[in-house]
C-alpha positions as CSV (number, residue, x, y, z in Angstrom):
1,M,-25.5,-35.3,0.7
2,A,-26.2,-31.6,1.2
3,N,-25.6,-29.0,-1.5
4,V,-22.8,-26.8,-0.1
5,S,-21.9,-23.7,-2.1
6,A,-18.7,-21.8,-1.5
7,A,-19.1,-18.4,0.1
8,P,-18.2,-15.6,-2.3
9,K,-14.9,-14.1,-1.8
10,T,-14.3,-10.4,-1.5
11,V,-11.3,-9.0,-3.4
12,H,-9.7,-5.7,-2.5
13,I,-7.0,-4.3,-4.8
14,V,-4.5,-2.0,-3.1
15,V,-2.7,0.4,-5.4
16,R,0.3,2.3,-4.1
17,E,0.3,5.0,-6.8
18,G,3.5,6.6,-5.5
19,W,5.3,3.3,-6.2
20,C,3.8,2.8,-9.7
21,K,6.0,3.8,-12.7
22,G,3.3,3.1,-15.2
23,C,4.9,0.2,-17.0
24,G,1.5,-1.4,-17.8
25,I,2.5,-4.9,-17.0
26,C,-0.4,-5.3,-14.6
27,V,-2.8,-4.0,-17.2
28,A,-1.6,-6.3,-19.9
29,L,-1.7,-9.4,-17.6
30,C,-5.2,-8.8,-16.1
31,P,-7.5,-11.4,-17.7
32,K,-10.6,-9.5,-16.6
33,E,-9.6,-5.9,-17.7
34,V,-9.8,-4.7,-14.1
35,L,-6.9,-2.3,-14.4
36,S,-6.0,0.6,-16.7
37,L,-3.5,3.4,-16.8
38,N,-5.0,6.7,-15.9
39,A,-4.2,10.2,-17.3
40,S,-1.1,10.5,-15.1
41,G,0.2,7.2,-16.4
42,K,-0.4,5.3,-13.2
43,V,-2.4,2.2,-12.7
44,A,-6.0,2.6,-11.7
45,V,-8.7,0.1,-10.8
46,V,-11.5,0.7,-13.3
47,N,-13.6,-2.5,-13.0
48,P,-13.2,-3.8,-9.4
49,D,-16.2,-6.1,-9.5
50,R,-14.6,-8.1,-12.2
51,C,-11.5,-9.0,-10.1
52,T,-11.2,-12.7,-9.3
53,G,-8.1,-12.3,-7.1
54,C,-5.9,-14.3,-9.4
55,G,-2.9,-12.2,-8.3
56,R,-1.2,-11.9,-11.7
57,C,-0.9,-8.1,-11.3
58,E,0.6,-8.4,-7.8
59,I,3.1,-11.1,-8.7
60,H,4.4,-9.5,-11.8
61,C,4.5,-5.8,-10.7
62,P,8.3,-5.0,-10.6
63,D,7.7,-2.1,-8.2
64,F,5.3,-3.9,-5.7
65,A,2.8,-1.2,-6.4
66,I,-0.2,-3.5,-6.4
67,G,-1.5,-5.8,-3.6
68,I,-4.5,-8.2,-3.6
69,E,-6.4,-8.8,-0.4
70,V,-8.8,-11.7,-0.6
71,K,-11.4,-12.3,2.2
72,E,-13.6,-15.4,2.2
């Protein structure tokens, strides 16, 4: 049987800063500390390489300010 490895996935985080009210829910729920609140109190992607594409931020954002795009 051949050793088949899964192709790495590329994760792109889309932040709609104008929609963000700075509640911090996404920051609190991110298991990899990818997100932070910036000086203006809006969400910012600070460690994009750590993102696994789990979608917790996207699912729980009450303002739909974050989107996750996963490409295999």
